[in-house]
FIKOLZA-1660 file (N, C-alpha, C; in steps of 0.1 Angstrom, whole numbers, plus 5000, padded with zeros to 4 digits):
% residues 68
   i   px   py   pz ch aa at
   1 3085 8046 6563  A  M  N
   1 3097 8056 6564  A  M CA
   1 3109 8048 6572  A  M  C
   2 3121 8049 6568  A  I  N
   2 3131 8042 6577  A  I CA
   2 3137 8052 6592  A  I  C
   3 3142 8045 6600  A  T  N
   3 3143 8054 6609  A  T CA
   3 3157 8059 6611  A  T  C
   4 3162 8069 6618  A  E  N
   4 3175 8069 6619  A  E CA
   4 3182 8060 6627  A  E  C
   5 3174 8056 6638  A  E  N
   5 3181 8044 6645  A  E CA
   5 3186 8029 6634  A  E  C
   6 3177 8026 6626  A  L  N
   6 3182 8016 6620  A  L CA
   6 3192 8021 6608  A  L  C
   7 3191 8032 6604  A  A  N
   7 3200 8036 6593  A  A CA
   7 3215 8036 6601  A  A  C
   8 3216 8042 6614  A  K  N
   8 3228 8042 6623  A  K CA
   8 3230 8028 6624  A  K  C
   9 3225 8023 6626  A  K  N
   9 3229 8007 6628  A  K CA
   9 3233 7999 6618  A  K  C
  10 3226 8003 6608  A  L  N
  10 3233 7994 6592  A  L CA
  10 3247 8001 6589  A  L  C
  11 3249 8014 6590  A  I  N
  11 3261 8018 6586  A  I CA
  11 3274 8014 6598  A  I  C
  12 3268 8014 6607  A  E  N
  12 3280 8011 6620  A  E CA
  12 3284 7994 6615  A  E  C
  13 3275 7989 6614  A  Q  N
  13 3279 7974 6610  A  Q CA
  13 3283 7973 6601  A  Q  C
  14 3282 7979 6585  A  A  N
  14 3290 7980 6576  A  A CA
  14 3305 7984 6578  A  A  C
  15 3306 7994 6583  A  E  N
  15 3318 8001 6587  A  E CA
  15 3328 7987 6597  A  E  C
  16 3319 7981 6607  A  F  N
  16 3331 7973 6613  A  F CA
  16 3334 7959 6604  A  F  C
  17 3323 7956 6595  A  N  N
  17 3326 7944 6588  A  N CA
  17 3339 7949 6578  A  N  C
  18 3340 7961 6573  A  C  N
  18 3350 7963 6566  A  C CA
  18 3363 7966 6570  A  C  C
  19 3361 7975 6582  A  S  N
  19 3374 7979 6586  A  S CA
  19 3377 7971 6601  A  S  C
  20 3367 7962 6607  A  G  N
  20 3369 7958 6623  A  G CA
  20 3372 7969 6633  A  G  C
  21 3365 7980 6631  A  E  N
  21 3361 7993 6642  A  E CA
  21 3352 7996 6640  A  E  C
  22 3349 8000 6653  A  L  N
  22 3336 8005 6654  A  L CA
  22 3336 8018 6654  A  L  C
  23 3326 8023 6645  A  V  N
  23 3331 8041 6641  A  V CA
  23 3316 8046 6644  A  V  C
  24 3315 8054 6653  A  K  N
  24 3302 8060 6656  A  K CA
  24 3298 8068 6645  A  K  C
  25 3284 8069 6635  A  Y  N
  25 3281 8075 6624  A  Y CA
  25 3272 8084 6632  A  Y  C
  26 3270 8097 6627  A  N  N
  26 3254 8106 6631  A  N CA
  26 3250 8104 6615  A  N  C
  27 3235 8106 6615  A  I  N
  27 3228 8106 6605  A  I CA
  27 3228 8118 6604  A  I  C
  28 3231 8125 6588  A  D  N
  28 3228 8139 6591  A  D CA
  28 3218 8141 6578  A  D  C
  29 3210 8135 6572  A  N  N
  29 3199 8132 6562  A  N CA
  29 3194 8119 6555  A  N  C
  30 3182 8118 6555  A  I  N
  30 3175 8107 6550  A  I CA
  30 3163 8112 6541  A  I  C
  31 3168 8108 6524  A  L  N
  31 3164 8114 6518  A  L CA
  31 3153 8103 6508  A  L  C
  32 3142 8107 6507  A  Q  N
  32 3134 8094 6502  A  Q CA
  32 3139 8088 6484  A  Q  C
  33 3141 8079 6481  A  L  N
  33 3142 8078 6466  A  L CA
  33 3131 8078 6454  A  L  C
  34 3132 8075 6444  A  R  N
  34 3121 8072 6438  A  R CA
  34 3113 8056 6436  A  R  C
  35 3119 8049 6440  A  E  N
  35 3116 8034 6445  A  E CA
  35 3110 8035 6459  A  E  C
  36 3101 8025 6458  A  E  N
  36 3092 8029 6468  A  E CA
  36 3097 8020 6480  A  E  C
  37 3101 8024 6493  A  G  N
  37 3107 8019 6503  A  G CA
  37 3125 8020 6507  A  G  C
  38 3129 8027 6493  A  A  N
  38 3142 8032 6492  A  A CA
  38 3147 8045 6497  A  A  C
  39 3159 8048 6504  A  Y  N
  39 3162 8063 6509  A  Y CA
  39 3178 8063 6506  A  Y  C
  40 3182 8073 6504  A  L  N
  40 3195 8078 6503  A  L CA
  40 3199 8083 6519  A  L  C
  41 3209 8078 6524  A  V  N
  41 3213 8080 6540  A  V CA
  41 3225 8089 6537  A  V  C
  42 3228 8102 6545  A  I  N
  42 3239 8107 6546  A  I CA
  42 3243 8107 6559  A  I  C
  43 3256 8102 6560  A  A  N
  43 3261 8099 6576  A  A CA
  43 3278 8107 6575  A  A  C
  44 3276 8110 6586  A  S  N
  44 3290 8113 6591  A  S CA
  44 3298 8111 6602  A  S  C
  45 3310 8108 6606  A  S  N
  45 3316 8105 6616  A  S CA
  45 3326 8115 6621  A  S  C
  46 3337 8112 6627  A  E  N
  46 3348 8124 6628  A  E CA
  46 3357 8120 6619  A  E  C
  47 3357 8109 6614  A  F  N
  47 3368 8106 6604  A  F CA
  47 3362 8112 6587  A  F  C
  48 3351 8107 6583  A  S  N
  48 3345 8107 6570  A  S CA
  48 3329 8109 6571  A  S  C
  49 3325 8113 6558  A  K  N
  49 3312 8118 6554  A  K CA
  49 3309 8105 6547  A  K  C
  50 3296 8096 6544  A  T  N
  50 3295 8089 6531  A  T CA
  50 3281 8090 6529  A  T  C
  51 3277 8080 6522  A  S  N
  51 3261 8078 6518  A  S CA
  51 3261 8065 6515  A  S  C
  52 3249 8060 6517  A  F  N
  52 3243 8044 6510  A  F CA
  52 3230 8048 6508  A  F  C
  53 3223 8034 6499  A  V  N
  53 3211 8034 6500  A  V CA
  53 3205 8022 6511  A  V  C
  54 3195 8026 6514  A  C  N
  54 3189 8015 6525  A  C CA
  54 3176 8017 6522  A  C  C
  55 3170 8000 6525  A  Y  N
  55 3156 7999 6522  A  Y CA
  55 3147 7996 6535  A  Y  C
  56 3136 7999 6536  A  E  N
  56 3128 7999 6546  A  E CA
  56 3127 7983 6553  A  E  C
  57 3135 7973 6546  A  D  N
  57 3135 7961 6548  A  D CA
  57 3147 7957 6556  A  D  C
  58 3156 7965 6558  A  G  N
  58 3166 7967 6563  A  G CA
  58 3183 7964 6553  A  G  C
  59 3177 7961 6542  A  T  N
  59 3188 7958 6529  A  T CA
  59 3199 7975 6529  A  T  C
  60 3209 7974 6526  A  A  N
  60 3219 7985 6523  A  A CA
  60 3228 7983 6517  A  A  C
  61 3229 7993 6506  A  Y  N
  61 3240 7990 6497  A  Y CA
  61 3250 8003 6498  A  Y  C
  62 3262 8001 6501  A  F  N
  62 3273 8011 6502  A  F CA
  62 3280 8012 6492  A  F  C
  63 3291 8020 6490  A  L  N
  63 3300 8021 6477  A  L CA
  63 3307 8011 6472  A  L  C
  64 3311 8003 6483  A  D  N
  64 3315 7989 6479  A  D CA
  64 3311 7980 6472  A  D  C
  65 3296 7980 6474  A  D  N
  65 3290 7971 6467  A  D CA
  65 3289 7976 6452  A  D  C
  66 3293 7984 6447  A  W  N
  66 3293 7990 6434  A  W CA
  66 3302 7990 6430  A  W  C
  67 3317 7987 6432  A  Q  N
  67 3327 7990 6427  A  Q CA
  67 3330 7974 6422  A  Q  C
  68 3337 7974 6411  A  C  N
  68 3342 7963 6403  A  C CA
  68 3355 7959 6409  A  C  C
% end
């Protein structure tokens, strides 16, 4: 299972990569998906609530990854 620590690290790094700002997130929930090793992570900050798909190997996909 993915840890909250890894999920928090991944989302905060993605936020920094996108906005250039260090935003602190809280992990609200981690749900295991059908694909082995994949999880839906729901996180919130003082500014927003978001979700992303994270894998045990540290790969993460955010909304920007699916936009055209």
